[in-house]
C-alpha positions in Angstrom: 110.7 121.2 99.8 114.2 119.8 99.7 114.5 116.1 99.0 117.4 113.8 98.4 117.3 110.2 97.2 120.5 108.3 98.2 121.2 105.0 96.4 123.9 102.6 97.2 124.2 99.5 94.9 126.6 96.6 95.6 126.6 93.1 94.1 124.9 91.8 97.2 122.4 94.5 98.0 120.8 97.7 97.0 120.0 100.4 99.6 117.8 103.5 98.9 117.1 106.3 101.4 114.7 109.2 101.1 115.7 112.3 103.0 113.3 115.3 103.2 114.3 118.5 105.0 117.4 116.8 106.4 115.3 114.1 108.0 115.2 110.4 107.0 111.7 109.5 105.7 112.2 106.0 104.2 114.8 103.3 103.9 114.5 100.3 101.5 117.1 97.5 101.5 116.9 94.7 99.0 119.3 91.8 99.3 120.1 89.8 96.3 120.0 86.5 98.2 116.6 87.2 99.8 114.8 88.8 96.9 111.2 87.7 97.0 108.5 87.8 94.5 105.6 88.7 96.8 103.4 91.4 95.3 104.7 90.7 91.8 101.9 90.7 89.1 102.1 88.2 86.3 100.0 87.1 83.3 99.9 83.4 84.0 98.6 80.4 82.1 96.5 77.7 83.7 98.3 74.4 83.2 96.3 72.1 85.4 93.0 72.2 87.2 92.4 70.0 90.2 88.7 69.8 91.1 89.3 67.6 94.2 91.6 70.3 95.7 89.5 73.2 94.3 92.8 74.6 92.9 94.7 75.2 89.7 98.4 75.4 88.9 99.5 78.4 87.0 102.6 78.9 84.9 104.0 82.3 85.7 107.5 81.7 84.3 109.1 80.3 87.4 110.8 76.9 87.9 107.7 75.5 89.7 104.1 76.1 88.8 102.3 78.5 91.2 99.2 77.5 93.2 95.9 79.2 92.9 93.0 78.1 95.2 89.4 78.7 94.2 88.9 80.9 97.3 91.7 83.2 96.0 90.0 83.8 92.7 87.8 86.9 92.4 84.8 85.0 91.1 82.7 88.2 90.8 84.9 89.2 87.8 84.6 85.8 86.1 81.0 84.8 86.8 79.6 88.4 86.9 77.7 87.7 90.1 78.1 88.0 93.9 78.1 84.9 96.1 79.1 84.1 99.6 80.1 80.6 98.6 83.2 79.7 96.6 82.2 78.4 93.2 83.6 75.2 91.8 87.1 75.7 90.3 85.9 74.3 87.0 83.4 77.2 86.7 86.2 79.7 87.2 89.2 78.5 85.2 90.1 76.0 82.5 93.4 74.7 81.2 95.1 77.1 78.7 93.3 80.1 80.1 95.4 83.3 80.8 94.9 85.0 84.2 96.3 88.1 85.7 97.6 87.0 89.1 99.6 88.4 92.0 102.0 86.5 94.3 100.9 86.4 97.9 103.5 83.9 99.2 107.0 83.1 97.9 107.8 79.6 96.7 109.3 77.5 99.5 111.1 74.2 99.1 109.2 72.0 96.7 106.1 74.1 96.6 105.4 76.9 94.1 104.3 80.4 94.9 100.7 81.1 96.2 98.6 83.4 94.0 95.5 85.5 94.0 93.5 87.3 91.4 92.7 90.1 93.8 95.3 92.5 92.5 96.5 95.3 94.9 99.1 97.9 94.0 100.6 99.7 97.1 102.2 103.1 97.1 103.5 105.2 99.9 100.1 106.3 101.1 97.5 104.5 99.2 96.6 101.0 97.9 95.0 100.7 94.5 92.5 97.8 94.4 91.3 97.7 90.8 88.4 95.3 91.3 87.4 95.8 94.9 83.9 96.8 95.9 84.8 98.9 98.9 87.3 101.5 100.0 89.3 100.9 103.1 91.0 102.8 105.8 93.9 101.0 107.6 92.9 99.7 111.0 96.3 101.1 112.2 94.8 104.6 111.9 93.1 104.7 115.3 91.9 108.3 115.5 88.2 108.2 114.8 88.0 111.7 113.4 90.9 111.1 111.1 89.3 107.8 109.9 86.0 109.8 109.1 87.9 112.5 107.3 89.9 109.9 105.2 86.7 108.0 104.4 85.1 111.1 103.0 88.1 111.8 100.8 88.1 108.2 99.6 84.4 108.4 98.7 85.3 111.1 96.2 88.1 109.1 94.6 86.1 105.9 93.8 85.6 105.9 90.1 85.7 103.5 87.1 85.5 100.5 89.5 89.0 101.3 90.9 89.2 101.7 94.7 91.9 103.3 96.9 92.7 102.3 100.4 94.5 104.6 102.9 97.7 103.6 104.6 98.6 104.9 108.1 101.5 107.1 106.8 98.9 109.6 105.5 98.3 110.8 109.1 102.0 110.8 109.9 102.8 112.8 106.8 100.1 115.5 107.5 101.6 116.0 111.0 105.0 116.9 109.5 103.5 119.4 106.9 
């Protein structure tokens, strides 16, 4: 398989293109002015808990403290029990506590970033969900037989409480091979 990775770096942007068998497969452009932090993972420190808002503010090293709502905390990890209701924020976090968090929304204006403790790490074809209780197939994969096939494959990969989820490019990739 012949592959080329083309990289063009300028002060204002970085462009990366993946070419396989002479055909463009992926293009990524990152502009310096619009660089976001969504999907970044941080070890943050709880600096304030607001029971009235069911939220906490987390220091992740940015100018503004980030916002973490109780519904965005994976309470199953902290309380070691499943519940349909969102527990009180004070049962989940306390000031000075360190939490691994992921940014789900960039800071905007006077507001800090929005966070979650449900960490997901996306790759080209799969999404690793370290603390999920289910494996997922993207709804964008519409072929029922393909969904069944991928679900069987994913059932074999679930181990050590780490779960993978399929992205739609898996189907597209197999068609080209």
